[in-house]
C-alpha positions as CSV (number, residue, x, y, z in Angstrom):
1,M,-5.5,9.4,11.9
2,N,-6.1,6.6,14.3
3,K,-3.6,3.9,15.2
4,R,-5.2,1.3,12.9
5,N,-4.8,3.5,9.9
6,V,-1.2,4.4,10.9
7,R,-0.4,0.7,11.1
8,L,-2.1,0.0,7.7
9,V,-0.1,2.9,6.1
10,K,3.1,1.4,7.4
11,K,2.3,-2.0,6.0
12,I,1.5,-0.5,2.6
13,E,4.8,1.4,2.7
14,E,6.6,-1.9,3.5
15,I,4.8,-3.7,0.6
16,L,5.5,-1.0,-1.9
17,G,9.1,-0.2,-0.9
18,D,10.7,1.0,-4.2
19,K,8.4,-1.0,-6.4
20,E,5.2,-0.2,-8.2
21,F,2.0,-2.2,-7.7
22,N,-1.6,-1.9,-8.7
23,S,-4.4,-1.7,-6.2
24,F,-5.4,-5.3,-6.4
25,E,-1.8,-6.5,-5.8
26,I,-1.5,-4.3,-2.8
27,L,-4.7,-5.8,-1.4
28,Q,-3.4,-9.3,-2.0
29,Q,-0.1,-8.6,-0.2
30,L,-2.0,-7.1,2.8
31,K,-4.3,-10.2,3.0
32,E,-1.2,-12.5,3.0
33,L,0.2,-10.5,5.8
34,E,-3.1,-10.6,7.7
35,G,-3.2,-14.4,7.2
36,D,0.3,-14.7,8.8
37,R,-0.8,-12.5,11.7
38,K,-4.0,-14.6,12.4
39,K,-1.7,-17.4,13.6
40,N,-0.5,-15.0,16.4
41,K,-4.1,-14.0,17.3
42,W,-3.4,-10.4,16.1
43,H,-4.8,-9.3,12.9
44,M,-5.8,-6.1,11.3
45,S,-9.1,-6.0,9.5
46,F,-9.6,-3.5,6.7
47,T,-11.8,-2.9,3.7
48,P,-10.7,-2.2,0.2
49,N,-12.2,1.2,0.4
50,Q,-10.0,2.0,3.5
51,V,-7.0,0.9,1.5
52,Y,-7.9,3.0,-1.6
53,N,-8.5,6.1,0.6
54,L,-5.1,5.7,2.3
55,L,-3.4,5.3,-1.1
56,K,-4.7,8.8,-2.0
57,R,-2.6,10.3,0.8
58,K,0.5,12.4,0.2
59,Q,3.0,9.6,0.7
60,F,1.7,7.6,-2.2
61,E,1.5,8.6,-5.8
62,K,-0.3,7.4,-8.9
63,V,2.1,6.3,-11.5
64,G,-0.3,5.2,-14.2
65,F,-3.4,3.2,-15.1
66,N,-3.6,-0.3,-16.4
67,K,-6.6,-0.2,-18.8
68,K,-6.6,-4.0,-19.2
69,A,-6.9,-4.7,-15.5
70,N,-8.8,-1.4,-14.8
71,Q,-6.4,-0.7,-11.9
72,T,-4.4,2.3,-10.8
73,I,-0.7,1.7,-10.4
74,W,0.8,3.2,-7.2
75,R,4.3,3.8,-5.8
76,N,5.7,5.1,-2.5
77,K,6.5,8.7,-3.3
78,N,8.9,9.3,-0.4
79,V,11.2,6.3,-1.2
80,M,11.4,7.2,-4.9
81,D,12.0,10.9,-4.2
82,R,14.9,10.0,-1.9
83,E,16.5,7.8,-4.6
84,I,16.2,10.7,-7.2
85,Q,17.9,13.1,-4.8
86,A,20.7,10.7,-4.1
87,E,21.6,10.5,-7.8
């Protein structure tokens, strides 16, 4: 995986944390972060397909599907698994 994808995965992990978001909410959060970065002349361009493909990796997990919004709900698998083991 190249550096750009690694950075994008880290940003997605930060956004998700211990919460659950659908695909559209994750994209919105990433675009807000990108907007902040443009002020510093450093930004990361990405496509929705790149984000969706990265969400299919091992560290993210599908929680469910929202039929009304037609979106998959995602969570950060590693953070949630650590919490379960701690209990």
